[in-house]
mmCIF entry with sequence, helices, sheets and N, C-alpha, C, O atoms, coordinates in Angstrom:
data_MODEL
# 
_entry.id   MODEL 
# 
_entity.id                         1 
_entity.type                       polymer 
_entity.pdbx_number_of_molecules   1 
# 
_entity_poly.entity_id                      1 
_entity_poly.type                           'polypeptide(L)' 
_entity_poly.nstd_linkage                   no 
_entity_poly.nstd_monomer                   no 
_entity_poly.pdbx_seq_one_letter_code       
;(UNK)(UNK)(UNK)(UNK)(UNK)(UNK)(UNK)(UNK)(UNK)(UNK)(UNK)(UNK)(UNK)(UNK)(UNK)(UNK)
(UNK)(UNK)(UNK)(UNK)(UNK)(UNK)(UNK)(UNK)(UNK)(UNK)(UNK)(UNK)(UNK)(UNK)(UNK)(UNK)
(UNK)(UNK)(UNK)(UNK)(UNK)(UNK)(UNK)(UNK)(UNK)(UNK)(UNK)(UNK)(UNK)(UNK)(UNK)(UNK)
(UNK)(UNK)(UNK)(UNK)(UNK)
;
_entity_poly.pdbx_seq_one_letter_code_can   XXXXXXXXXXXXXXXXXXXXXXXXXXXXXXXXXXXXXXXXXXXXXXXXXXXXX 
_entity_poly.pdbx_strand_id                 A 
# 
loop_
_entity_poly_seq.entity_id 
_entity_poly_seq.num 
_entity_poly_seq.mon_id 
_entity_poly_seq.hetero 
1 1  UNK n 
1 2  UNK n 
1 3  UNK n 
1 4  UNK n 
1 5  UNK n 
1 6  UNK n 
1 7  UNK n 
1 8  UNK n 
1 9  UNK n 
1 10 UNK n 
1 11 UNK n 
1 12 UNK n 
1 13 UNK n 
1 14 UNK n 
1 15 UNK n 
1 16 UNK n 
1 17 UNK n 
1 18 UNK n 
1 19 UNK n 
1 20 UNK n 
1 21 UNK n 
1 22 UNK n 
1 23 UNK n 
1 24 UNK n 
1 25 UNK n 
1 26 UNK n 
1 27 UNK n 
1 28 UNK n 
1 29 UNK n 
1 30 UNK n 
1 31 UNK n 
1 32 UNK n 
1 33 UNK n 
1 34 UNK n 
1 35 UNK n 
1 36 UNK n 
1 37 UNK n 
1 38 UNK n 
1 39 UNK n 
1 40 UNK n 
1 41 UNK n 
1 42 UNK n 
1 43 UNK n 
1 44 UNK n 
1 45 UNK n 
1 46 UNK n 
1 47 UNK n 
1 48 UNK n 
1 49 UNK n 
1 50 UNK n 
1 51 UNK n 
1 52 UNK n 
1 53 UNK n 
# 
_struct_asym.id          A 
_struct_asym.entity_id   1 
# 
loop_
_struct_conf.conf_type_id 
_struct_conf.id 
_struct_conf.pdbx_PDB_helix_id 
_struct_conf.beg_label_comp_id 
_struct_conf.beg_label_asym_id 
_struct_conf.beg_label_seq_id 
_struct_conf.pdbx_beg_PDB_ins_code 
_struct_conf.end_label_comp_id 
_struct_conf.end_label_asym_id 
_struct_conf.end_label_seq_id 
_struct_conf.pdbx_end_PDB_ins_code 
_struct_conf.beg_auth_comp_id 
_struct_conf.beg_auth_asym_id 
_struct_conf.beg_auth_seq_id 
_struct_conf.end_auth_comp_id 
_struct_conf.end_auth_asym_id 
_struct_conf.end_auth_seq_id 
_struct_conf.pdbx_PDB_helix_class 
_struct_conf.details 
_struct_conf.pdbx_PDB_helix_length 
HELX_P HELX_P1 AA1 UNK A 2  ? UNK A 10 ? UNK A 2  UNK A 10 1 ? 9  
HELX_P HELX_P2 AA2 UNK A 13 ? UNK A 37 ? UNK A 13 UNK A 37 1 ? 25 
HELX_P HELX_P3 AA3 UNK A 39 ? UNK A 43 ? UNK A 39 UNK A 43 5 ? 5  
HELX_P HELX_P4 AA4 UNK A 47 ? UNK A 50 ? UNK A 47 UNK A 50 1 ? 4  
# 
_struct_conf_type.id          HELX_P 
_struct_conf_type.criteria    ? 
_struct_conf_type.reference   ? 
# 
loop_
_atom_site.group_PDB 
_atom_site.id 
_atom_site.type_symbol 
_atom_site.label_atom_id 
_atom_site.label_alt_id 
_atom_site.label_comp_id 
_atom_site.label_asym_id 
_atom_site.label_entity_id 
_atom_site.label_seq_id 
_atom_site.pdbx_PDB_ins_code 
_atom_site.Cartn_x 
_atom_site.Cartn_y 
_atom_site.Cartn_z 
_atom_site.occupancy 
_atom_site.B_iso_or_equiv 
_atom_site.pdbx_formal_charge 
_atom_site.auth_seq_id 
_atom_site.auth_comp_id 
_atom_site.auth_asym_id 
_atom_site.auth_atom_id 
_atom_site.pdbx_PDB_model_num 
ATOM 1   N N  . UNK A 1 1  ? -52.901 14.156  115.268 1.00 0.00 ? 1  UNK A N  1 
ATOM 2   C CA . UNK A 1 1  ? -51.805 13.510  114.574 1.00 0.00 ? 1  UNK A CA 1 
ATOM 3   C C  . UNK A 1 1  ? -50.587 14.416  114.514 1.00 0.00 ? 1  UNK A C  1 
ATOM 4   O O  . UNK A 1 1  ? -49.457 13.940  114.407 1.00 0.00 ? 1  UNK A O  1 
ATOM 5   N N  . UNK A 1 2  ? -50.814 15.713  114.583 1.00 0.00 ? 2  UNK A N  1 
ATOM 6   C CA . UNK A 1 2  ? -49.714 16.656  114.529 1.00 0.00 ? 2  UNK A CA 1 
ATOM 7   C C  . UNK A 1 2  ? -48.790 16.521  115.740 1.00 0.00 ? 2  UNK A C  1 
ATOM 8   O O  . UNK A 1 2  ? -47.579 16.712  115.629 1.00 0.00 ? 2  UNK A O  1 
ATOM 9   N N  . UNK A 1 3  ? -49.372 16.189  116.901 1.00 0.00 ? 3  UNK A N  1 
ATOM 10  C CA . UNK A 1 3  ? -48.562 16.017  118.109 1.00 0.00 ? 3  UNK A CA 1 
ATOM 11  C C  . UNK A 1 3  ? -47.581 14.866  117.951 1.00 0.00 ? 3  UNK A C  1 
ATOM 12  O O  . UNK A 1 3  ? -46.479 14.907  118.498 1.00 0.00 ? 3  UNK A O  1 
ATOM 13  N N  . UNK A 1 4  ? -47.978 13.835  117.203 1.00 0.00 ? 4  UNK A N  1 
ATOM 14  C CA . UNK A 1 4  ? -47.098 12.692  116.970 1.00 0.00 ? 4  UNK A CA 1 
ATOM 15  C C  . UNK A 1 4  ? -45.876 13.093  116.148 1.00 0.00 ? 4  UNK A C  1 
ATOM 16  O O  . UNK A 1 4  ? -44.755 12.682  116.449 1.00 0.00 ? 4  UNK A O  1 
ATOM 17  N N  . UNK A 1 5  ? -46.097 13.891  115.116 1.00 0.00 ? 5  UNK A N  1 
ATOM 18  C CA . UNK A 1 5  ? -44.987 14.353  114.289 1.00 0.00 ? 5  UNK A CA 1 
ATOM 19  C C  . UNK A 1 5  ? -44.051 15.268  115.064 1.00 0.00 ? 5  UNK A C  1 
ATOM 20  O O  . UNK A 1 5  ? -42.834 15.220  114.880 1.00 0.00 ? 5  UNK A O  1 
ATOM 21  N N  . UNK A 1 6  ? -44.614 16.094  115.924 1.00 0.00 ? 6  UNK A N  1 
ATOM 22  C CA . UNK A 1 6  ? -43.781 16.963  116.755 1.00 0.00 ? 6  UNK A CA 1 
ATOM 23  C C  . UNK A 1 6  ? -42.946 16.117  117.713 1.00 0.00 ? 6  UNK A C  1 
ATOM 24  O O  . UNK A 1 6  ? -41.761 16.385  117.910 1.00 0.00 ? 6  UNK A O  1 
ATOM 25  N N  . UNK A 1 7  ? -43.554 15.112  118.300 1.00 0.00 ? 7  UNK A N  1 
ATOM 26  C CA . UNK A 1 7  ? -42.839 14.228  119.221 1.00 0.00 ? 7  UNK A CA 1 
ATOM 27  C C  . UNK A 1 7  ? -41.712 13.494  118.515 1.00 0.00 ? 7  UNK A C  1 
ATOM 28  O O  . UNK A 1 7  ? -40.597 13.435  119.032 1.00 0.00 ? 7  UNK A O  1 
ATOM 29  N N  . UNK A 1 8  ? -41.985 12.935  117.343 1.00 0.00 ? 8  UNK A N  1 
ATOM 30  C CA . UNK A 1 8  ? -40.968 12.187  116.596 1.00 0.00 ? 8  UNK A CA 1 
ATOM 31  C C  . UNK A 1 8  ? -39.824 13.107  116.173 1.00 0.00 ? 8  UNK A C  1 
ATOM 32  O O  . UNK A 1 8  ? -38.659 12.717  116.253 1.00 0.00 ? 8  UNK A O  1 
ATOM 33  N N  . UNK A 1 9  ? -40.141 14.320  115.725 1.00 0.00 ? 9  UNK A N  1 
ATOM 34  C CA . UNK A 1 9  ? -39.101 15.247  115.279 1.00 0.00 ? 9  UNK A CA 1 
ATOM 35  C C  . UNK A 1 9  ? -38.227 15.741  116.421 1.00 0.00 ? 9  UNK A C  1 
ATOM 36  O O  . UNK A 1 9  ? -37.094 16.161  116.184 1.00 0.00 ? 9  UNK A O  1 
ATOM 37  N N  . UNK A 1 10 ? -38.724 15.702  117.656 1.00 0.00 ? 10 UNK A N  1 
ATOM 38  C CA . UNK A 1 10 ? -37.936 16.181  118.784 1.00 0.00 ? 10 UNK A CA 1 
ATOM 39  C C  . UNK A 1 10 ? -37.081 15.080  119.412 1.00 0.00 ? 10 UNK A C  1 
ATOM 40  O O  . UNK A 1 10 ? -36.288 15.361  120.310 1.00 0.00 ? 10 UNK A O  1 
ATOM 41  N N  . UNK A 1 11 ? -37.228 13.839  118.958 1.00 0.00 ? 11 UNK A N  1 
ATOM 42  C CA . UNK A 1 11 ? -36.477 12.722  119.530 1.00 0.00 ? 11 UNK A CA 1 
ATOM 43  C C  . UNK A 1 11 ? -35.195 12.469  118.743 1.00 0.00 ? 11 UNK A C  1 
ATOM 44  O O  . UNK A 1 11 ? -35.072 12.838  117.575 1.00 0.00 ? 11 UNK A O  1 
ATOM 45  N N  . UNK A 1 12 ? -34.255 11.834  119.414 1.00 0.00 ? 12 UNK A N  1 
ATOM 46  C CA . UNK A 1 12 ? -33.020 11.433  118.755 1.00 0.00 ? 12 UNK A CA 1 
ATOM 47  C C  . UNK A 1 12 ? -33.324 10.325  117.734 1.00 0.00 ? 12 UNK A C  1 
ATOM 48  O O  . UNK A 1 12 ? -34.234 9.528   117.958 1.00 0.00 ? 12 UNK A O  1 
ATOM 49  N N  . UNK A 1 13 ? -32.593 10.260  116.632 1.00 0.00 ? 13 UNK A N  1 
ATOM 50  C CA . UNK A 1 13 ? -32.840 9.214   115.636 1.00 0.00 ? 13 UNK A CA 1 
ATOM 51  C C  . UNK A 1 13 ? -32.648 7.792   116.201 1.00 0.00 ? 13 UNK A C  1 
ATOM 52  O O  . UNK A 1 13 ? -33.371 6.873   115.818 1.00 0.00 ? 13 UNK A O  1 
ATOM 53  N N  . UNK A 1 14 ? -31.692 7.617   117.094 1.00 0.00 ? 14 UNK A N  1 
ATOM 54  C CA . UNK A 1 14 ? -31.469 6.296   117.681 1.00 0.00 ? 14 UNK A CA 1 
ATOM 55  C C  . UNK A 1 14 ? -32.665 5.865   118.528 1.00 0.00 ? 14 UNK A C  1 
ATOM 56  O O  . UNK A 1 14 ? -33.023 4.687   118.541 1.00 0.00 ? 14 UNK A O  1 
ATOM 57  N N  . UNK A 1 15 ? -33.280 6.801   119.228 1.00 0.00 ? 15 UNK A N  1 
ATOM 58  C CA . UNK A 1 15 ? -34.454 6.488   120.046 1.00 0.00 ? 15 UNK A CA 1 
ATOM 59  C C  . UNK A 1 15 ? -35.627 6.075   119.170 1.00 0.00 ? 15 UNK A C  1 
ATOM 60  O O  . UNK A 1 15 ? -36.341 5.126   119.493 1.00 0.00 ? 15 UNK A O  1 
ATOM 61  N N  . UNK A 1 16 ? -35.825 6.772   118.078 1.00 0.00 ? 16 UNK A N  1 
ATOM 62  C CA . UNK A 1 16 ? -36.905 6.425   117.143 1.00 0.00 ? 16 UNK A CA 1 
ATOM 63  C C  . UNK A 1 16 ? -36.658 5.038   116.554 1.00 0.00 ? 16 UNK A C  1 
ATOM 64  O O  . UNK A 1 16 ? -37.592 4.252   116.400 1.00 0.00 ? 16 UNK A O  1 
ATOM 65  N N  . UNK A 1 17 ? -35.409 4.740   116.228 1.00 0.00 ? 17 UNK A N  1 
ATOM 66  C CA . UNK A 1 17 ? -35.070 3.421   115.683 1.00 0.00 ? 17 UNK A CA 1 
ATOM 67  C C  . UNK A 1 17 ? -35.334 2.323   116.702 1.00 0.00 ? 17 UNK A C  1 
ATOM 68  O O  . UNK A 1 17 ? -35.905 1.289   116.356 1.00 0.00 ? 17 UNK A O  1 
ATOM 69  N N  . UNK A 1 18 ? -34.930 2.527   117.946 1.00 0.00 ? 18 UNK A N  1 
ATOM 70  C CA . UNK A 1 18 ? -35.140 1.520   118.984 1.00 0.00 ? 18 UNK A CA 1 
ATOM 71  C C  . UNK A 1 18 ? -36.627 1.288   119.222 1.00 0.00 ? 18 UNK A C  1 
ATOM 72  O O  . UNK A 1 18 ? -37.062 0.144   119.356 1.00 0.00 ? 18 UNK A O  1 
ATOM 73  N N  . UNK A 1 19 ? -37.408 2.364   119.275 1.00 0.00 ? 19 UNK A N  1 
ATOM 74  C CA . UNK A 1 19 ? -38.854 2.220   119.472 1.00 0.00 ? 19 UNK A CA 1 
ATOM 75  C C  . UNK A 1 19 ? -39.482 1.495   118.283 1.00 0.00 ? 19 UNK A C  1 
ATOM 76  O O  . UNK A 1 19 ? -40.374 0.668   118.471 1.00 0.00 ? 19 UNK A O  1 
ATOM 77  N N  . UNK A 1 20 ? -39.036 1.788   117.075 1.00 0.00 ? 20 UNK A N  1 
ATOM 78  C CA . UNK A 1 20 ? -39.575 1.127   115.882 1.00 0.00 ? 20 UNK A CA 1 
ATOM 79  C C  . UNK A 1 20 ? -39.250 -0.363  115.883 1.00 0.00 ? 20 UNK A C  1 
ATOM 80  O O  . UNK A 1 20 ? -40.120 -1.189  115.608 1.00 0.00 ? 20 UNK A O  1 
ATOM 81  N N  . UNK A 1 21 ? -38.015 -0.702  116.188 1.00 0.00 ? 21 UNK A N  1 
ATOM 82  C CA . UNK A 1 21 ? -37.612 -2.119  116.220 1.00 0.00 ? 21 UNK A CA 1 
ATOM 83  C C  . UNK A 1 21 ? -38.368 -2.853  117.323 1.00 0.00 ? 21 UNK A C  1 
ATOM 84  O O  . UNK A 1 21 ? -38.819 -3.979  117.110 1.00 0.00 ? 21 UNK A O  1 
ATOM 85  N N  . UNK A 1 22 ? -38.516 -2.242  118.491 1.00 0.00 ? 22 UNK A N  1 
ATOM 86  C CA . UNK A 1 22 ? -39.251 -2.867  119.590 1.00 0.00 ? 22 UNK A CA 1 
ATOM 87  C C  . UNK A 1 22 ? -40.715 -3.077  119.218 1.00 0.00 ? 22 UNK A C  1 
ATOM 88  O O  . UNK A 1 22 ? -41.295 -4.110  119.555 1.00 0.00 ? 22 UNK A O  1 
ATOM 89  N N  . UNK A 1 23 ? -41.318 -2.115  118.530 1.00 0.00 ? 23 UNK A N  1 
ATOM 90  C CA . UNK A 1 23 ? -42.717 -2.248  118.106 1.00 0.00 ? 23 UNK A CA 1 
ATOM 91  C C  . UNK A 1 23 ? -42.893 -3.396  117.122 1.00 0.00 ? 23 UNK A C  1 
ATOM 92  O O  . UNK A 1 23 ? -43.842 -4.172  117.228 1.00 0.00 ? 23 UNK A O  1 
ATOM 93  N N  . UNK A 1 24 ? -41.987 -3.502  116.174 1.00 0.00 ? 24 UNK A N  1 
ATOM 94  C CA . UNK A 1 24 ? -42.052 -4.606  115.202 1.00 0.00 ? 24 UNK A CA 1 
ATOM 95  C C  . UNK A 1 24 ? -41.855 -5.945  115.910 1.00 0.00 ? 24 UNK A C  1 
ATOM 96  O O  . UNK A 1 24 ? -42.549 -6.913  115.600 1.00 0.00 ? 24 UNK A O  1 
ATOM 97  N N  . UNK A 1 25 ? -40.922 -6.011  116.854 1.00 0.00 ? 25 UNK A N  1 
ATOM 98  C CA . UNK A 1 25 ? -40.671 -7.247  117.582 1.00 0.00 ? 25 UNK A CA 1 
ATOM 99  C C  . UNK A 1 25 ? -41.895 -7.680  118.387 1.00 0.00 ? 25 UNK A C  1 
ATOM 100 O O  . UNK A 1 25 ? -42.253 -8.858  118.382 1.00 0.00 ? 25 UNK A O  1 
ATOM 101 N N  . UNK A 1 26 ? -42.530 -6.750  119.068 1.00 0.00 ? 26 UNK A N  1 
ATOM 102 C CA . UNK A 1 26 ? -43.736 -7.069  119.837 1.00 0.00 ? 26 UNK A CA 1 
ATOM 103 C C  . UNK A 1 26 ? -44.868 -7.495  118.908 1.00 0.00 ? 26 UNK A C  1 
ATOM 104 O O  . UNK A 1 26 ? -45.619 -8.413  119.238 1.00 0.00 ? 26 UNK A O  1 
ATOM 105 N N  . UNK A 1 27 ? -45.004 -6.852  117.766 1.00 0.00 ? 27 UNK A N  1 
ATOM 106 C CA . UNK A 1 27 ? -46.060 -7.209  116.814 1.00 0.00 ? 27 UNK A CA 1 
ATOM 107 C C  . UNK A 1 27 ? -45.848 -8.610  116.255 1.00 0.00 ? 27 UNK A C  1 
ATOM 108 O O  . UNK A 1 27 ? -46.799 -9.385  116.156 1.00 0.00 ? 27 UNK A O  1 
ATOM 109 N N  . UNK A 1 28 ? -44.621 -8.942  115.890 1.00 0.00 ? 28 UNK A N  1 
ATOM 110 C CA . UNK A 1 28 ? -44.333 -10.281 115.346 1.00 0.00 ? 28 UNK A CA 1 
ATOM 111 C C  . UNK A 1 28 ? -44.538 -11.342 116.420 1.00 0.00 ? 28 UNK A C  1 
ATOM 112 O O  . UNK A 1 28 ? -45.065 -12.417 116.134 1.00 0.00 ? 28 UNK A O  1 
ATOM 113 N N  . UNK A 1 29 ? -44.127 -11.053 117.651 1.00 0.00 ? 29 UNK A N  1 
ATOM 114 C CA . UNK A 1 29 ? -44.328 -12.005 118.746 1.00 0.00 ? 29 UNK A CA 1 
ATOM 115 C C  . UNK A 1 29 ? -45.816 -12.218 119.018 1.00 0.00 ? 29 UNK A C  1 
ATOM 116 O O  . UNK A 1 29 ? -46.264 -13.349 119.206 1.00 0.00 ? 29 UNK A O  1 
ATOM 117 N N  . UNK A 1 30 ? -46.571 -11.136 119.038 1.00 0.00 ? 30 UNK A N  1 
ATOM 118 C CA . UNK A 1 30 ? -48.015 -11.255 119.251 1.00 0.00 ? 30 UNK A CA 1 
ATOM 119 C C  . UNK A 1 30 ? -48.693 -12.041 118.148 1.00 0.00 ? 30 UNK A C  1 
ATOM 120 O O  . UNK A 1 30 ? -49.569 -12.862 118.421 1.00 0.00 ? 30 UNK A O  1 
ATOM 121 N N  . UNK A 1 31 ? -48.306 -11.806 116.916 1.00 0.00 ? 31 UNK A N  1 
ATOM 122 C CA . UNK A 1 31 ? -48.879 -12.552 115.791 1.00 0.00 ? 31 UNK A CA 1 
ATOM 123 C C  . UNK A 1 31 ? -48.514 -14.034 115.885 1.00 0.00 ? 31 UNK A C  1 
ATOM 124 O O  . UNK A 1 31 ? -49.340 -14.895 115.580 1.00 0.00 ? 31 UNK A O  1 
ATOM 125 N N  . UNK A 1 32 ? -47.293 -14.334 116.301 1.00 0.00 ? 32 UNK A N  1 
ATOM 126 C CA . UNK A 1 32 ? -46.872 -15.729 116.439 1.00 0.00 ? 32 UNK A CA 1 
ATOM 127 C C  . UNK A 1 32 ? -47.660 -16.443 117.526 1.00 0.00 ? 32 UNK A C  1 
ATOM 128 O O  . UNK A 1 32 ? -48.062 -17.593 117.348 1.00 0.00 ? 32 UNK A O  1 
ATOM 129 N N  . UNK A 1 33 ? -47.882 -15.777 118.639 1.00 0.00 ? 33 UNK A N  1 
ATOM 130 C CA . UNK A 1 33 ? -48.677 -16.372 119.718 1.00 0.00 ? 33 UNK A CA 1 
ATOM 131 C C  . UNK A 1 33 ? -50.112 -16.574 119.253 1.00 0.00 ? 33 UNK A C  1 
ATOM 132 O O  . UNK A 1 33 ? -50.717 -17.602 119.556 1.00 0.00 ? 33 UNK A O  1 
ATOM 133 N N  . UNK A 1 34 ? -50.658 -15.622 118.530 1.00 0.00 ? 34 UNK A N  1 
ATOM 134 C CA . UNK A 1 34 ? -52.022 -15.761 118.005 1.00 0.00 ? 34 UNK A CA 1 
ATOM 135 C C  . UNK A 1 34 ? -52.119 -16.943 117.048 1.00 0.00 ? 34 UNK A C  1 
ATOM 136 O O  . UNK A 1 34 ? -53.081 -17.708 117.105 1.00 0.00 ? 34 UNK A O  1 
ATOM 137 N N  . UNK A 1 35 ? -51.135 -17.099 116.174 1.00 0.00 ? 35 UNK A N  1 
ATOM 138 C CA . UNK A 1 35 ? -51.173 -18.208 115.222 1.00 0.00 ? 35 UNK A CA 1 
ATOM 139 C C  . UNK A 1 35 ? -50.977 -19.553 115.923 1.00 0.00 ? 35 UNK A C  1 
ATOM 140 O O  . UNK A 1 35 ? -51.507 -20.567 115.467 1.00 0.00 ? 35 UNK A O  1 
ATOM 141 N N  . UNK A 1 36 ? -50.228 -19.573 117.017 1.00 0.00 ? 36 UNK A N  1 
ATOM 142 C CA . UNK A 1 36 ? -49.944 -20.825 117.713 1.00 0.00 ? 36 UNK A CA 1 
ATOM 143 C C  . UNK A 1 36 ? -51.077 -21.267 118.626 1.00 0.00 ? 36 UNK A C  1 
ATOM 144 O O  . UNK A 1 36 ? -51.356 -22.462 118.728 1.00 0.00 ? 36 UNK A O  1 
ATOM 145 N N  . UNK A 1 37 ? -51.733 -20.323 119.292 1.00 0.00 ? 37 UNK A N  1 
ATOM 146 C CA . UNK A 1 37 ? -52.727 -20.680 120.297 1.00 0.00 ? 37 UNK A CA 1 
ATOM 147 C C  . UNK A 1 37 ? -54.125 -20.169 120.006 1.00 0.00 ? 37 UNK A C  1 
ATOM 148 O O  . UNK A 1 37 ? -55.070 -20.565 120.687 1.00 0.00 ? 37 UNK A O  1 
ATOM 149 N N  . UNK A 1 38 ? -54.285 -19.308 119.023 1.00 0.00 ? 38 UNK A N  1 
ATOM 150 C CA . UNK A 1 38 ? -55.593 -18.750 118.703 1.00 0.00 ? 38 UNK A CA 1 
ATOM 151 C C  . UNK A 1 38 ? -56.377 -19.655 117.771 1.00 0.00 ? 38 UNK A C  1 
ATOM 152 O O  . UNK A 1 38 ? -55.999 -20.809 117.566 1.00 0.00 ? 38 UNK A O  1 
ATOM 153 N N  . UNK A 1 39 ? -57.456 -19.152 117.208 1.00 0.00 ? 39 UNK A N  1 
ATOM 154 C CA . UNK A 1 39 ? -58.295 -19.939 116.305 1.00 0.00 ? 39 UNK A CA 1 
ATOM 155 C C  . UNK A 1 39 ? -57.556 -20.560 115.112 1.00 0.00 ? 39 UNK A C  1 
ATOM 156 O O  . UNK A 1 39 ? -57.896 -21.678 114.725 1.00 0.00 ? 39 UNK A O  1 
ATOM 157 N N  . UNK A 1 40 ? -56.559 -19.886 114.508 1.00 0.00 ? 40 UNK A N  1 
ATOM 158 C CA . UNK A 1 40 ? -55.874 -20.530 113.374 1.00 0.00 ? 40 UNK A CA 1 
ATOM 159 C C  . UNK A 1 40 ? -55.082 -21.785 113.754 1.00 0.00 ? 40 UNK A C  1 
ATOM 160 O O  . UNK A 1 40 ? -54.682 -22.549 112.876 1.00 0.00 ? 40 UNK A O  1 
ATOM 161 N N  . UNK A 1 41 ? -54.853 -22.004 115.051 1.00 0.00 ? 41 UNK A N  1 
ATOM 162 C CA . UNK A 1 41 ? -54.069 -23.171 115.466 1.00 0.00 ? 41 UNK A CA 1 
ATOM 163 C C  . UNK A 1 41 ? -54.815 -24.484 115.205 1.00 0.00 ? 41 UNK A C  1 
ATOM 164 O O  . UNK A 1 41 ? -54.201 -25.551 115.196 1.00 0.00 ? 41 UNK A O  1 
ATOM 165 N N  . UNK A 1 42 ? -56.109 -24.414 114.996 1.00 0.00 ? 42 UNK A N  1 
ATOM 166 C CA . UNK A 1 42 ? -56.889 -25.628 114.717 1.00 0.00 ? 42 UNK A CA 1 
ATOM 167 C C  . UNK A 1 42 ? -56.485 -26.255 113.390 1.00 0.00 ? 42 UNK A C  1 
ATOM 168 O O  . UNK A 1 42 ? -56.681 -27.453 113.183 1.00 0.00 ? 42 UNK A O  1 
ATOM 169 N N  . UNK A 1 43 ? -55.916 -25.445 112.481 1.00 0.00 ? 43 UNK A N  1 
ATOM 170 C CA . UNK A 1 43 ? -55.524 -25.944 111.170 1.00 0.00 ? 43 UNK A CA 1 
ATOM 171 C C  . UNK A 1 43 ? -54.106 -26.499 111.150 1.00 0.00 ? 43 UNK A C  1 
ATOM 172 O O  . UNK A 1 43 ? -53.681 -27.071 110.146 1.00 0.00 ? 43 UNK A O  1 
ATOM 173 N N  . UNK A 1 44 ? -53.367 -26.338 112.248 1.00 0.00 ? 44 UNK A N  1 
ATOM 174 C CA . UNK A 1 44 ? -51.989 -26.822 112.287 1.00 0.00 ? 44 UNK A CA 1 
ATOM 175 C C  . UNK A 1 44 ? -51.971 -28.338 112.457 1.00 0.00 ? 44 UNK A C  1 
ATOM 176 O O  . UNK A 1 44 ? -52.799 -28.896 113.178 1.00 0.00 ? 44 UNK A O  1 
ATOM 177 N N  . UNK A 1 45 ? -51.040 -28.991 111.802 1.00 0.00 ? 45 UNK A N  1 
ATOM 178 C CA . UNK A 1 45 ? -50.897 -30.441 111.917 1.00 0.00 ? 45 UNK A CA 1 
ATOM 179 C C  . UNK A 1 45 ? -49.714 -30.755 112.825 1.00 0.00 ? 45 UNK A C  1 
ATOM 180 O O  . UNK A 1 45 ? -48.708 -30.047 112.808 1.00 0.00 ? 45 UNK A O  1 
ATOM 181 N N  . UNK A 1 46 ? -49.837 -31.809 113.610 1.00 0.00 ? 46 UNK A N  1 
ATOM 182 C CA . UNK A 1 46 ? -48.753 -32.249 114.483 1.00 0.00 ? 46 UNK A CA 1 
ATOM 183 C C  . UNK A 1 46 ? -48.002 -33.373 113.777 1.00 0.00 ? 46 UNK A C  1 
ATOM 184 O O  . UNK A 1 46 ? -48.544 -34.469 113.641 1.00 0.00 ? 46 UNK A O  1 
ATOM 185 N N  . UNK A 1 47 ? -46.762 -33.132 113.321 1.00 0.00 ? 47 UNK A N  1 
ATOM 186 C CA . UNK A 1 47 ? -46.044 -34.164 112.575 1.00 0.00 ? 47 UNK A CA 1 
ATOM 187 C C  . UNK A 1 47 ? -45.741 -35.397 113.407 1.00 0.00 ? 47 UNK A C  1 
ATOM 188 O O  . UNK A 1 47 ? -45.567 -36.479 112.846 1.00 0.00 ? 47 UNK A O  1 
ATOM 189 N N  . UNK A 1 48 ? -45.672 -35.271 114.729 1.00 0.00 ? 48 UNK A N  1 
ATOM 190 C CA . UNK A 1 48 ? -45.402 -36.435 115.571 1.00 0.00 ? 48 UNK A CA 1 
ATOM 191 C C  . UNK A 1 48 ? -46.616 -37.363 115.635 1.00 0.00 ? 48 UNK A C  1 
ATOM 192 O O  . UNK A 1 48 ? -46.460 -38.580 115.734 1.00 0.00 ? 48 UNK A O  1 
ATOM 193 N N  . UNK A 1 49 ? -47.818 -36.796 115.580 1.00 0.00 ? 49 UNK A N  1 
ATOM 194 C CA . UNK A 1 49 ? -49.022 -37.628 115.563 1.00 0.00 ? 49 UNK A CA 1 
ATOM 195 C C  . UNK A 1 49 ? -49.165 -38.344 114.218 1.00 0.00 ? 49 UNK A C  1 
ATOM 196 O O  . UNK A 1 49 ? -49.750 -39.426 114.163 1.00 0.00 ? 49 UNK A O  1 
ATOM 197 N N  . UNK A 1 50 ? -48.655 -37.778 113.160 1.00 0.00 ? 50 UNK A N  1 
ATOM 198 C CA . UNK A 1 50 ? -48.769 -38.385 111.833 1.00 0.00 ? 50 UNK A CA 1 
ATOM 199 C C  . UNK A 1 50 ? -47.872 -39.618 111.688 1.00 0.00 ? 50 UNK A C  1 
ATOM 200 O O  . UNK A 1 50 ? -48.156 -40.488 110.864 1.00 0.00 ? 50 UNK A O  1 
ATOM 201 N N  . UNK A 1 51 ? -46.804 -39.705 112.470 1.00 0.00 ? 51 UNK A N  1 
ATOM 202 C CA . UNK A 1 51 ? -45.827 -40.787 112.297 1.00 0.00 ? 51 UNK A CA 1 
ATOM 203 C C  . UNK A 1 51 ? -45.673 -41.644 113.550 1.00 0.00 ? 51 UNK A C  1 
ATOM 204 O O  . UNK A 1 51 ? -44.565 -42.044 113.907 1.00 0.00 ? 51 UNK A O  1 
ATOM 205 N N  . UNK A 1 52 ? -46.806 -41.924 114.219 1.00 0.00 ? 52 UNK A N  1 
ATOM 206 C CA . UNK A 1 52 ? -46.734 -42.792 115.397 1.00 0.00 ? 52 UNK A CA 1 
ATOM 207 C C  . UNK A 1 52 ? -46.542 -44.238 114.958 1.00 0.00 ? 52 UNK A C  1 
ATOM 208 O O  . UNK A 1 52 ? -47.010 -44.659 113.901 1.00 0.00 ? 52 UNK A O  1 
ATOM 209 N N  . UNK A 1 53 ? -45.840 -44.981 115.803 1.00 0.00 ? 53 UNK A N  1 
ATOM 210 C CA . UNK A 1 53 ? -45.618 -46.412 115.490 1.00 0.00 ? 53 UNK A CA 1 
ATOM 211 C C  . UNK A 1 53 ? -46.749 -47.264 115.976 1.00 0.00 ? 53 UNK A C  1 
ATOM 212 O O  . UNK A 1 53 ? -46.726 -48.482 115.798 1.00 0.00 ? 53 UNK A O  1 
# 
C-alpha cells in the first residue's frame, strides 16, 4: 500500500483529479449497466406495457 501513496504523491494534482473522476465515471456506468441488464432488472417495470390500448 505504501507504493500507492508514493505514486500518488509524485503525480500532478490535475492528473490525480482526472484519474479520480474517470474512476467514478466508470464505476457509475458499470453499476448502471448492471442494474439495467443484470439480475436486478427483473424487478423493473415497463411503463409502456402497463398502458397498452
